[in-house]
CHARMM-style PDB file with segment names, atoms N, HN, CA, C and O in Angstrom:
ATOM      1  N   UNK     1       0.806  -1.187   0.000  1.00  0.00      PROA
ATOM      2  CA  UNK     1       0.000   0.000   0.000  1.00  0.00      PROA
ATOM      3  C   UNK     1       0.864   1.272   0.000  1.00  0.00      PROA
ATOM      4  O   UNK     1       0.630   2.166  -0.814  1.00  0.00      PROA
ATOM      5  N   UNK     2       1.840   1.367   0.882  1.00  0.00      PROA
ATOM      6  HN  UNK     2       2.030   0.641   1.543  1.00  0.00      PROA
ATOM      7  CA  UNK     2       2.662   2.578   0.910  1.00  0.00      PROA
ATOM      8  C   UNK     2       3.441   2.737  -0.389  1.00  0.00      PROA
ATOM      9  O   UNK     2       3.564   3.845  -0.912  1.00  0.00      PROA
ATOM     10  N   UNK     3       3.965   1.636  -0.907  1.00  0.00      PROA
ATOM     11  HN  UNK     3       3.865   0.736  -0.483  1.00  0.00      PROA
ATOM     12  CA  UNK     3       4.688   1.719  -2.182  1.00  0.00      PROA
ATOM     13  C   UNK     3       3.766   2.242  -3.274  1.00  0.00      PROA
ATOM     14  O   UNK     3       4.148   3.112  -4.057  1.00  0.00      PROA
ATOM     15  N   UNK     4       2.557   1.711  -3.321  1.00  0.00      PROA
ATOM     16  HN  UNK     4       2.247   1.005  -2.684  1.00  0.00      PROA
ATOM     17  CA  UNK     4       1.600   2.132  -4.348  1.00  0.00      PROA
ATOM     18  C   UNK     4       1.303   3.628  -4.245  1.00  0.00      PROA
ATOM     19  O   UNK     4       1.211   4.316  -5.262  1.00  0.00      PROA
ATOM     20  N   UNK     5       1.153   4.127  -3.029  1.00  0.00      PROA
ATOM     21  HN  UNK     5       1.227   3.569  -2.203  1.00  0.00      PROA
ATOM     22  CA  UNK     5       0.885   5.551  -2.841  1.00  0.00      PROA
ATOM     23  C   UNK     5       2.077   6.404  -3.275  1.00  0.00      PROA
ATOM     24  O   UNK     5       1.906   7.428  -3.937  1.00  0.00      PROA
ATOM     25  N   UNK     6       3.272   5.979  -2.901  1.00  0.00      PROA
ATOM     26  HN  UNK     6       3.410   5.148  -2.363  1.00  0.00      PROA
ATOM     27  CA  UNK     6       4.478   6.716  -3.302  1.00  0.00      PROA
ATOM     28  C   UNK     6       4.613   6.699  -4.818  1.00  0.00      PROA
ATOM     29  O   UNK     6       4.881   7.733  -5.430  1.00  0.00      PROA
ATOM     30  N   UNK     7       4.431   5.547  -5.417  1.00  0.00      PROA
ATOM     31  HN  UNK     7       4.213   4.707  -4.919  1.00  0.00      PROA
ATOM     32  CA  UNK     7       4.564   5.400  -6.869  1.00  0.00      PROA
ATOM     33  C   UNK     7       3.560   6.290  -7.594  1.00  0.00      PROA
ATOM     34  O   UNK     7       3.910   6.977  -8.554  1.00  0.00      PROA
ATOM     35  N   UNK     8       2.323   6.275  -7.136  1.00  0.00      PROA
ATOM     36  HN  UNK     8       2.039   5.717  -6.357  1.00  0.00      PROA
ATOM     37  CA  UNK     8       1.274   7.084  -7.772  1.00  0.00      PROA
ATOM     38  C   UNK     8       1.601   8.573  -7.672  1.00  0.00      PROA
ATOM     39  O   UNK     8       1.508   9.294  -8.665  1.00  0.00      PROA
ATOM     40  N   UNK     9       1.976   9.030  -6.498  1.00  0.00      PROA
ATOM     41  HN  UNK     9       2.051   8.444  -5.692  1.00  0.00      PROA
ATOM     42  CA  UNK     9       2.294  10.446  -6.312  1.00  0.00      PROA
ATOM     43  C   UNK     9       3.539  10.863  -7.087  1.00  0.00      PROA
ATOM     44  O   UNK     9       3.583  11.949  -7.664  1.00  0.00      PROA
ATOM     45  N   UNK    10       4.545  10.001  -7.098  1.00  0.00      PROA
ATOM     46  HN  UNK    10       4.509   9.118  -6.629  1.00  0.00      PROA
ATOM     47  CA  UNK    10       5.767  10.298  -7.855  1.00  0.00      PROA
ATOM     48  C   UNK    10       5.455  10.363  -9.350  1.00  0.00      PROA
ATOM     49  O   UNK    10       5.952  11.242 -10.054  1.00  0.00      PROA
ATOM     50  N   UNK    11       4.631   9.431  -9.830  1.00  0.00      PROA
ATOM     51  HN  UNK    11       4.227   8.717  -9.258  1.00  0.00      PROA
ATOM     52  CA  UNK    11       4.242   9.451 -11.245  1.00  0.00      PROA
ATOM     53  C   UNK    11       3.485  10.728 -11.593  1.00  0.00      PROA
ATOM     54  O   UNK    11       3.713  11.326 -12.644  1.00  0.00      PROA
ATOM     55  N   UNK    12       2.583  11.140 -10.706  1.00  0.00      PROA
ATOM     56  HN  UNK    12       2.398  10.654  -9.852  1.00  0.00      PROA
ATOM     57  CA  UNK    12       1.822  12.373 -10.947  1.00  0.00      PROA
ATOM     58  C   UNK    12       2.749  13.582 -11.050  1.00  0.00      PROA
ATOM     59  O   UNK    12       2.473  14.515 -11.804  1.00  0.00      PROA
ATOM     60  N   UNK    13       3.837  13.566 -10.300  1.00  0.00      PROA
ATOM     61  HN  UNK    13       4.060  12.808  -9.688  1.00  0.00      PROA
ATOM     62  CA  UNK    13       4.799  14.675 -10.313  1.00  0.00      PROA
ATOM     63  C   UNK    13       5.933  14.435 -11.314  1.00  0.00      PROA
ATOM     64  O   UNK    13       6.877  15.219 -11.417  1.00  0.00      PROA
ATOM     65  N   UNK    14       5.807  13.328 -12.045  1.00  0.00      PROA
ATOM     66  HN  UNK    14       5.040  12.692 -11.962  1.00  0.00      PROA
ATOM     67  CA  UNK    14       6.801  12.970 -13.075  1.00  0.00      PROA
ATOM     68  C   UNK    14       8.204  12.835 -12.498  1.00  0.00      PROA
ATOM     69  O   UNK    14       9.185  13.286 -13.089  1.00  0.00      PROA
ATOM     70  N   UNK    15       8.277  12.198 -11.317  1.00  0.00      PROA
ATOM     71  HN  UNK    15       7.480  11.832 -10.837  1.00  0.00      PROA
ATOM     72  CA  UNK    15       9.564  11.952 -10.668  1.00  0.00      PROA
ATOM     73  C   UNK    15       9.793  10.440 -10.646  1.00  0.00      PROA
ATOM     74  O   UNK    15       9.061   9.721  -9.967  1.00  0.00      PROA
ATOM     75  N   UNK    16      10.781   9.954 -11.368  1.00  0.00      PROA
ATOM     76  HN  UNK    16      11.376  10.538 -11.920  1.00  0.00      PROA
ATOM     77  CA  UNK    16      11.078   8.521 -11.300  1.00  0.00      PROA
ATOM     78  C   UNK    16      11.471   8.122  -9.876  1.00  0.00      PROA
ATOM     79  O   UNK    16      12.078   8.909  -9.150  1.00  0.00      PROA
ATOM     80  N   UNK    17      11.122   6.907  -9.487  1.00  0.00      PROA
ATOM     81  HN  UNK    17      10.629   6.267 -10.077  1.00  0.00      PROA
ATOM     82  CA  UNK    17      11.423   6.419  -8.140  1.00  0.00      PROA
ATOM     83  C   UNK    17      12.921   6.503  -7.860  1.00  0.00      PROA
ATOM     84  O   UNK    17      13.317   6.865  -6.752  1.00  0.00      PROA
ATOM     85  N   UNK    18      13.746   6.181  -8.826  1.00  0.00      PROA
ATOM     86  HN  UNK    18      13.424   5.887  -9.726  1.00  0.00      PROA
ATOM     87  CA  UNK    18      15.196   6.234  -8.605  1.00  0.00      PROA
ATOM     88  C   UNK    18      15.659   7.658  -8.307  1.00  0.00      PROA
ATOM     89  O   UNK    18      16.554   7.859  -7.486  1.00  0.00      PROA
ATOM     90  N   UNK    19      15.062   8.637  -8.961  1.00  0.00      PROA
ATOM     91  HN  UNK    19      14.335   8.474  -9.628  1.00  0.00      PROA
ATOM     92  CA  UNK    19      15.397  10.040  -8.713  1.00  0.00      PROA
ATOM     93  C   UNK    19      14.905  10.455  -7.332  1.00  0.00      PROA
ATOM     94  O   UNK    19      15.609  11.154  -6.605  1.00  0.00      PROA
ATOM     95  N   UNK    20      13.703  10.027  -6.971  1.00  0.00      PROA
ATOM     96  HN  UNK    20      13.131   9.459  -7.562  1.00  0.00      PROA
ATOM     97  CA  UNK    20      13.160  10.313  -5.646  1.00  0.00      PROA
ATOM     98  C   UNK    20      14.076   9.755  -4.559  1.00  0.00      PROA
ATOM     99  O   UNK    20      14.383  10.439  -3.583  1.00  0.00      PROA
ATOM    100  N   UNK    21      14.507   8.511  -4.736  1.00  0.00      PROA
ATOM    101  HN  UNK    21      14.257   7.955  -5.528  1.00  0.00      PROA
ATOM    102  CA  UNK    21      15.424   7.904  -3.764  1.00  0.00      PROA
ATOM    103  C   UNK    21      16.706   8.713  -3.638  1.00  0.00      PROA
ATOM    104  O   UNK    21      17.194   8.947  -2.532  1.00  0.00      PROA
ATOM    105  N   UNK    22      17.246   9.135  -4.762  1.00  0.00      PROA
ATOM    106  HN  UNK    22      16.850   8.945  -5.660  1.00  0.00      PROA
ATOM    107  CA  UNK    22      18.488   9.914  -4.747  1.00  0.00      PROA
ATOM    108  C   UNK    22      18.282  11.250  -4.025  1.00  0.00      PROA
ATOM    109  O   UNK    22      19.120  11.662  -3.223  1.00  0.00      PROA
ATOM    110  N   UNK    23      17.176  11.915  -4.311  1.00  0.00      PROA
ATOM    111  HN  UNK    23      16.495  11.580  -4.963  1.00  0.00      PROA
ATOM    112  CA  UNK    23      16.906  13.225  -3.706  1.00  0.00      PROA
ATOM    113  C   UNK    23      16.795  13.165  -2.189  1.00  0.00      PROA
ATOM    114  O   UNK    23      17.195  14.101  -1.497  1.00  0.00      PROA
ATOM    115  N   UNK    24      16.253  12.065  -1.670  1.00  0.00      PROA
ATOM    116  HN  UNK    24      15.929  11.305  -2.232  1.00  0.00      PROA
ATOM    117  CA  UNK    24      16.054  11.975  -0.209  1.00  0.00      PROA
ATOM    118  C   UNK    24      17.154  11.175   0.482  1.00  0.00      PROA
ATOM    119  O   UNK    24      17.107  10.979   1.697  1.00  0.00      PROA
ATOM    120  N   UNK    25      18.141  10.712  -0.280  1.00  0.00      PROA
ATOM    121  HN  UNK    25      18.179  10.870  -1.267  1.00  0.00      PROA
ATOM    122  CA  UNK    25      19.281  10.035   0.318  1.00  0.00      PROA
ATOM    123  C   UNK    25      19.063   8.567   0.625  1.00  0.00      PROA
ATOM    124  O   UNK    25      19.679   8.025   1.542  1.00  0.00      PROA
ATOM    125  N   UNK    26      18.185   7.915  -0.139  1.00  0.00      PROA
ATOM    126  HN  UNK    26      17.684   8.355  -0.884  1.00  0.00      PROA
ATOM    127  CA  UNK    26      17.965   6.472   0.043  1.00  0.00      PROA
ATOM    128  C   UNK    26      18.745   5.694  -1.012  1.00  0.00      PROA
ATOM    129  O   UNK    26      18.970   6.174  -2.123  1.00  0.00      PROA
ATOM    130  N   UNK    27      19.142   4.510  -0.646  1.00  0.00      PROA
ATOM    131  HN  UNK    27      18.959   4.121   0.257  1.00  0.00      PROA
ATOM    132  CA  UNK    27      19.824   3.633  -1.602  1.00  0.00      PROA
ATOM    133  C   UNK    27      18.857   3.227  -2.701  1.00  0.00      PROA
ATOM    134  O   UNK    27      17.654   3.102  -2.469  1.00  0.00      PROA
ATOM    135  N   UNK    28      19.387   3.026  -3.891  1.00  0.00      PROA
ATOM    136  HN  UNK    28      20.364   3.128  -4.080  1.00  0.00      PROA
ATOM    137  CA  UNK    28      18.558   2.599  -5.013  1.00  0.00      PROA
ATOM    138  C   UNK    28      17.863   1.281  -4.667  1.00  0.00      PROA
ATOM    139  O   UNK    28      18.495   0.345  -4.178  1.00  0.00      PROA
ATOM    140  N   UNK    29      16.573   1.222  -4.923  1.00  0.00      PROA
ATOM    141  HN  UNK    29      16.059   1.983  -5.320  1.00  0.00      PROA
ATOM    142  CA  UNK    29      15.794   0.022  -4.663  1.00  0.00      PROA
ATOM    143  C   UNK    29      15.095   0.012  -3.312  1.00  0.00      PROA
ATOM    144  O   UNK    29      14.291  -0.876  -3.030  1.00  0.00      PROA
ATOM    145  N   UNK    30      15.402   1.000  -2.475  1.00  0.00      PROA
ATOM    146  HN  UNK    30      16.056   1.721  -2.704  1.00  0.00      PROA
ATOM    147  CA  UNK    30      14.810   1.034  -1.136  1.00  0.00      PROA
ATOM    148  C   UNK    30      13.294   1.163  -1.199  1.00  0.00      PROA
ATOM    149  O   UNK    30      12.582   0.415  -0.530  1.00  0.00      PROA
ATOM    150  N   UNK    31      12.798   2.094  -1.988  1.00  0.00      PROA
ATOM    151  HN  UNK    31      13.377   2.702  -2.532  1.00  0.00      PROA
ATOM    152  CA  UNK    31      11.352   2.305  -2.061  1.00  0.00      PROA
ATOM    153  C   UNK    31      10.664   1.070  -2.643  1.00  0.00      PROA
ATOM    154  O   UNK    31       9.556   0.728  -2.229  1.00  0.00      PROA
ATOM    155  N   UNK    32      11.291   0.418  -3.570  1.00  0.00      PROA
ATOM    156  HN  UNK    32      12.191   0.695  -3.906  1.00  0.00      PROA
ATOM    157  CA  UNK    32      10.729  -0.812  -4.135  1.00  0.00      PROA
ATOM    158  C   UNK    32      10.525  -1.894  -3.090  1.00  0.00      PROA
ATOM    159  O   UNK    32       9.595  -2.694  -3.188  1.00  0.00      PROA
ATOM    160  N   UNK    33      11.388  -1.919  -2.098  1.00  0.00      PROA
ATOM    161  HN  UNK    33      12.144  -1.270  -2.018  1.00  0.00      PROA
ATOM    162  CA  UNK    33      11.263  -2.908  -1.021  1.00  0.00      PROA
ATOM    163  C   UNK    33      10.033  -2.654  -0.160  1.00  0.00      PROA
ATOM    164  O   UNK    33       9.600  -3.538   0.578  1.00  0.00      PROA
ATOM    165  N   UNK    34       9.473  -1.465  -0.247  1.00  0.00      PROA
ATOM    166  HN  UNK    34       9.824  -0.747  -0.846  1.00  0.00      PROA
ATOM    167  CA  UNK    34       8.298  -1.126   0.545  1.00  0.00      PROA
ATOM    168  C   UNK    34       7.056  -1.863   0.062  1.00  0.00      PROA
ATOM    169  O   UNK    34       6.001  -1.774   0.691  1.00  0.00      PROA
ATOM    170  N   UNK    35       7.166  -2.579  -1.032  1.00  0.00      PROA
ATOM    171  HN  UNK    35       8.023  -2.652  -1.543  1.00  0.00      PROA
ATOM    172  CA  UNK    35       6.049  -3.403  -1.501  1.00  0.00      PROA
ATOM    173  C   UNK    35       5.805  -4.567  -0.548  1.00  0.00      PROA
ATOM    174  O   UNK    35       4.679  -5.050  -0.425  1.00  0.00      PROA
ATOM    175  N   UNK    36       6.864  -5.018   0.129  1.00  0.00      PROA
ATOM    176  HN  UNK    36       7.779  -4.626   0.030  1.00  0.00      PROA
ATOM    177  CA  UNK    36       6.772  -6.211   0.974  1.00  0.00      PROA
ATOM    178  C   UNK    36       7.119  -5.986   2.436  1.00  0.00      PROA
ATOM    179  O   UNK    36       6.987  -6.901   3.250  1.00  0.00      PROA
ATOM    180  N   UNK    37       7.556  -4.792   2.778  1.00  0.00      PROA
ATOM    181  HN  UNK    37       7.662  -4.049   2.117  1.00  0.00      PROA
ATOM    182  CA  UNK    37       7.967  -4.520   4.156  1.00  0.00      PROA
ATOM    183  C   UNK    37       7.697  -3.056   4.495  1.00  0.00      PROA
ATOM    184  O   UNK    37       7.761  -2.183   3.630  1.00  0.00      PROA
ATOM    185  N   UNK    38       7.397  -2.807   5.759  1.00  0.00      PROA
ATOM    186  HN  UNK    38       7.345  -3.517   6.462  1.00  0.00      PROA
ATOM    187  CA  UNK    38       7.175  -1.426   6.197  1.00  0.00      PROA
ATOM    188  C   UNK    38       8.506  -0.699   6.299  1.00  0.00      PROA
ATOM    189  O   UNK    38       9.483  -1.244   6.813  1.00  0.00      PROA
ATOM    190  N   UNK    39       8.542   0.534   5.806  1.00  0.00      PROA
ATOM    191  HN  UNK    39       7.749   0.977   5.389  1.00  0.00      PROA
ATOM    192  CA  UNK    39       9.770   1.330   5.870  1.00  0.00      PROA
ATOM    193  C   UNK    39       9.958   1.966   7.239  1.00  0.00      PROA
ATOM    194  O   UNK    39       9.054   1.974   8.074  1.00  0.00      PROA
ATOM    195  N   UNK    40      11.136   2.488   7.439  1.00  0.00      PROA
ATOM    196  HN  UNK    40      11.870   2.481   6.760  1.00  0.00      PROA
ATOM    197  CA  UNK    40      11.411   3.280   8.641  1.00  0.00      PROA
ATOM    198  C   UNK    40      10.656   4.602   8.513  1.00  0.00      PROA
ATOM    199  O   UNK    40      10.597   5.194   7.436  1.00  0.00      PROA
ATOM    200  N   UNK    41      10.087   5.050   9.612  1.00  0.00      PROA
ATOM    201  HN  UNK    41      10.134   4.568  10.487  1.00  0.00      PROA
ATOM    202  CA  UNK    41       9.265   6.259   9.574  1.00  0.00      PROA
ATOM    203  C   UNK    41      10.069   7.481   9.139  1.00  0.00      PROA
ATOM    204  O   UNK    41       9.527   8.361   8.470  1.00  0.00      PROA
ATOM    205  N   UNK    42      11.339   7.556   9.501  1.00  0.00      PROA
ATOM    206  HN  UNK    42      11.780   6.842  10.045  1.00  0.00      PROA
ATOM    207  CA  UNK    42      12.133   8.719   9.080  1.00  0.00      PROA
ATOM    208  C   UNK    42      12.266   8.770   7.559  1.00  0.00      PROA
ATOM    209  O   UNK    42      12.339   9.856   6.983  1.00  0.00      PROA
ATOM    210  N   UNK    43      12.298   7.618   6.909  1.00  0.00      PROA
ATOM    211  HN  UNK    43      12.239   6.736   7.377  1.00  0.00      PROA
ATOM    212  CA  UNK    43      12.357   7.598   5.444  1.00  0.00      PROA
ATOM    213  C   UNK    43      11.022   8.007   4.838  1.00  0.00      PROA
ATOM    214  O   UNK    43      10.984   8.669   3.800  1.00  0.00      PROA
ATOM    215  N   UNK    44       9.932   7.616   5.480  1.00  0.00      PROA
ATOM    216  HN  UNK    44       9.963   7.078   6.323  1.00  0.00      PROA
ATOM    217  CA  UNK    44       8.609   8.027   5.012  1.00  0.00      PROA
ATOM    218  C   UNK    44       8.474   9.544   5.107  1.00  0.00      PROA
ATOM    219  O   UNK    44       7.930  10.180   4.204  1.00  0.00      PROA
ATOM    220  N   UNK    45       8.966  10.119   6.194  1.00  0.00      PROA
ATOM    221  HN  UNK    45       9.408   9.602   6.927  1.00  0.00      PROA
ATOM    222  CA  UNK    45       8.909  11.573   6.377  1.00  0.00      PROA
ATOM    223  C   UNK    45       9.699  12.280   5.270  1.00  0.00      PROA
ATOM    224  O   UNK    45       9.227  13.272   4.713  1.00  0.00      PROA
ATOM    225  N   UNK    46      10.877  11.787   4.953  1.00  0.00      PROA
ATOM    226  HN  UNK    46      11.261  10.982   5.405  1.00  0.00      PROA
ATOM    227  CA  UNK    46      11.702  12.384   3.895  1.00  0.00      PROA
ATOM    228  C   UNK    46      10.985  12.350   2.549  1.00  0.00      PROA
ATOM    229  O   UNK    46      10.965  13.337   1.814  1.00  0.00      PROA
ATOM    230  N   UNK    47      10.399  11.198   2.243  1.00  0.00      PROA
ATOM    231  HN  UNK    47      10.415  10.396   2.841  1.00  0.00      PROA
ATOM    232  CA  UNK    47       9.706  11.044   0.960  1.00  0.00      PROA
ATOM    233  C   UNK    47       8.472  11.949   0.918  1.00  0.00      PROA
ATOM    234  O   UNK    47       8.207  12.586  -0.102  1.00  0.00      PROA
ATOM    235  N   UNK    48       7.724  12.010   2.010  1.00  0.00      PROA
ATOM    236  HN  UNK    48       7.940  11.493   2.838  1.00  0.00      PROA
ATOM    237  CA  UNK    48       6.541  12.868   2.062  1.00  0.00      PROA
ATOM    238  C   UNK    48       6.925  14.330   1.818  1.00  0.00      PROA
ATOM    239  O   UNK    48       6.251  15.034   1.066  1.00  0.00      PROA
ATOM    240  N   UNK    49       7.999  14.779   2.448  1.00  0.00      PROA
ATOM    241  HN  UNK    49       8.547  14.206   3.059  1.00  0.00      PROA
ATOM    242  CA  UNK    49       8.454  16.161   2.261  1.00  0.00      PROA
ATOM    243  C   UNK    49       8.842  16.405   0.805  1.00  0.00      PROA
ATOM    244  O   UNK    49       8.488  17.433   0.227  1.00  0.00      PROA
ATOM    245  N   UNK    50       9.557  15.473   0.225  1.00  0.00      PROA
ATOM    246  HN  UNK    50       9.844  14.638   0.694  1.00  0.00      PROA
ATOM    247  CA  UNK    50       9.998  15.634  -1.167  1.00  0.00      PROA
ATOM    248  C   UNK    50       8.808  15.668  -2.122  1.00  0.00      PROA
ATOM    249  O   UNK    50       8.827  16.405  -3.107  1.00  0.00      PROA
ATOM    250  N   UNK    51       7.775  14.878  -1.839  1.00  0.00      PROA
ATOM    251  HN  UNK    51       7.759  14.280  -1.038  1.00  0.00      PROA
ATOM    252  CA  UNK    51       6.587  14.849  -2.696  1.00  0.00      PROA
ATOM    253  C   UNK    51       5.572  15.932  -2.322  1.00  0.00      PROA
ATOM    254  O   UNK    51       4.547  16.093  -2.985  1.00  0.00      PROA
ATOM    255  N   UNK    52       5.870  16.665  -1.256  1.00  0.00      PROA
ATOM    256  HN  UNK    52       6.702  16.534  -0.717  1.00  0.00      PROA
ATOM    257  CA  UNK    52       5.003  17.751  -0.780  1.00  0.00      PROA
ATOM    258  C   UNK    52       3.603  17.238  -0.423  1.00  0.00      PROA
ATOM    259  O   UNK    52       2.590  17.815  -0.819  1.00  0.00      PROA
ATOM    260  N   UNK    53       3.581  16.142   0.333  1.00  0.00      PROA
ATOM    261  HN  UNK    53       4.404  15.674   0.654  1.00  0.00      PROA
ATOM    262  CA  UNK    53       2.339  15.559   0.836  1.00  0.00      PROA
ATOM    263  C   UNK    53       2.530  15.229   2.313  1.00  0.00      PROA
ATOM    264  O   UNK    53       3.644  15.294   2.833  1.00  0.00      PROA
ATOM    265  N   UNK    54       1.447  14.879   2.976  1.00  0.00      PROA
ATOM    266  HN  UNK    54       0.543  14.826   2.554  1.00  0.00      PROA
ATOM    267  CA  UNK    54       1.554  14.484   4.377  1.00  0.00      PROA
ATOM    268  C   UNK    54       1.985  13.022   4.479  1.00  0.00      PROA
ATOM    269  O   UNK    54       1.823  12.242   3.541  1.00  0.00      PROA
ATOM    270  N   UNK    55       2.527  12.678   5.622  1.00  0.00      PROA
ATOM    271  HN  UNK    55       2.659  13.312   6.384  1.00  0.00      PROA
ATOM    272  CA  UNK    55       2.879  11.276   5.883  1.00  0.00      PROA
ATOM    273  C   UNK    55       1.618  10.419   5.785  1.00  0.00      PROA
ATOM    274  O   UNK    55       1.651   9.298   5.278  1.00  0.00      PROA
ATOM    275  N   UNK    56       0.520  10.960   6.272  1.00  0.00      PROA
ATOM    276  HN  UNK    56       0.493  11.871   6.683  1.00  0.00      PROA
ATOM    277  CA  UNK    56      -0.757  10.246   6.200  1.00  0.00      PROA
ATOM    278  C   UNK    56      -1.118   9.895   4.756  1.00  0.00      PROA
ATOM    279  O   UNK    56      -1.637   8.809   4.497  1.00  0.00      PROA
ATOM    280  N   UNK    57      -0.852  10.794   3.822  1.00  0.00      PROA
ATOM    281  HN  UNK    57      -0.430  11.676   4.033  1.00  0.00      PROA
ATOM    282  CA  UNK    57      -1.139  10.518   2.414  1.00  0.00      PROA
ATOM    283  C   UNK    57      -0.384   9.297   1.906  1.00  0.00      PROA
ATOM    284  O   UNK    57      -0.868   8.585   1.026  1.00  0.00      PROA
ATOM    285  N   UNK    58       0.782   9.061   2.451  1.00  0.00      PROA
ATOM    286  HN  UNK    58       1.174   9.640   3.166  1.00  0.00      PROA
ATOM    287  CA  UNK    58       1.575   7.909   2.018  1.00  0.00      PROA
ATOM    288  C   UNK    58       1.165   6.626   2.717  1.00  0.00      PROA
ATOM    289  O   UNK    58       1.265   5.542   2.143  1.00  0.00      PROA
ATOM    290  N   UNK    59       0.705   6.744   3.952  1.00  0.00      PROA
ATOM    291  HN  UNK    59       0.624   7.625   4.418  1.00  0.00      PROA
ATOM    292  CA  UNK    59       0.429   5.553   4.757  1.00  0.00      PROA
ATOM    293  C   UNK    59      -0.970   4.994   4.612  1.00  0.00      PROA
ATOM    294  O   UNK    59      -1.178   3.792   4.779  1.00  0.00      PROA
ATOM    295  N   UNK    60      -1.926   5.844   4.307  1.00  0.00      PROA
ATOM    296  HN  UNK    60      -1.757   6.820   4.172  1.00  0.00      PROA
ATOM    297  CA  UNK    60      -3.320   5.392   4.317  1.00  0.00      PROA
ATOM    298  C   UNK    60      -3.811   5.008   2.935  1.00  0.00      PROA
ATOM    299  O   UNK    60      -3.478   5.641   1.934  1.00  0.00      PROA
ATOM    300  N   UNK    61      -4.603   3.966   2.909  1.00  0.00      PROA
ATOM    301  HN  UNK    61      -4.874   3.452   3.723  1.00  0.00      PROA
ATOM    302  CA  UNK    61      -5.251   3.539   1.680  1.00  0.00      PROA
ATOM    303  C   UNK    61      -6.398   4.500   1.403  1.00  0.00      PROA
ATOM    304  O   UNK    61      -7.208   4.794   2.283  1.00  0.00      PROA
ATOM    305  N   UNK    62      -6.454   4.974   0.190  1.00  0.00      PROA
ATOM    306  HN  UNK    62      -5.796   4.735  -0.525  1.00  0.00      PROA
ATOM    307  CA  UNK    62      -7.498   5.914  -0.196  1.00  0.00      PROA
ATOM    308  C   UNK    62      -8.753   5.158  -0.638  1.00  0.00      PROA
ATOM    309  O   UNK    62      -8.678   4.214  -1.424  1.00  0.00      PROA
ATOM    310  N   UNK    63      -9.884   5.581  -0.130  1.00  0.00      PROA
ATOM    311  HN  UNK    63      -9.945   6.348   0.508  1.00  0.00      PROA
ATOM    312  CA  UNK    63     -11.157   5.017  -0.557  1.00  0.00      PROA
ATOM    313  C   UNK    63     -11.599   5.769  -1.793  1.00  0.00      PROA
ATOM    314  O   UNK    63     -11.672   6.998  -1.793  1.00  0.00      PROA
ATOM    315  N   UNK    64     -11.892   5.026  -2.848  1.00  0.00      PROA
ATOM    316  HN  UNK    64     -11.832   4.028  -2.848  1.00  0.00      PROA
ATOM    317  CA  UNK    64     -12.249   5.691  -4.111  1.00  0.00      PROA
ATOM    318  C   UNK    64     -13.681   5.468  -4.461  1.00  0.00      PROA
ATOM    319  OT1 UNK    64     -14.148   5.956  -5.490  1.00  0.00      PROA
TER     320      UNK     64
END
């Protein structure tokens, strides 16, 4: 779920995941690992700031 939210928001802003990882100081492939494991909260905060969204936007499943 968190990976899907990050991917969707990054795509909307036309930021490749690899570029996002580089901008926030994460190793390449780190965000991809979020498909199967929960990330460290400090990394979620960094990504949220870079995408200009709240941490909640990344963590919660959106009802459509």
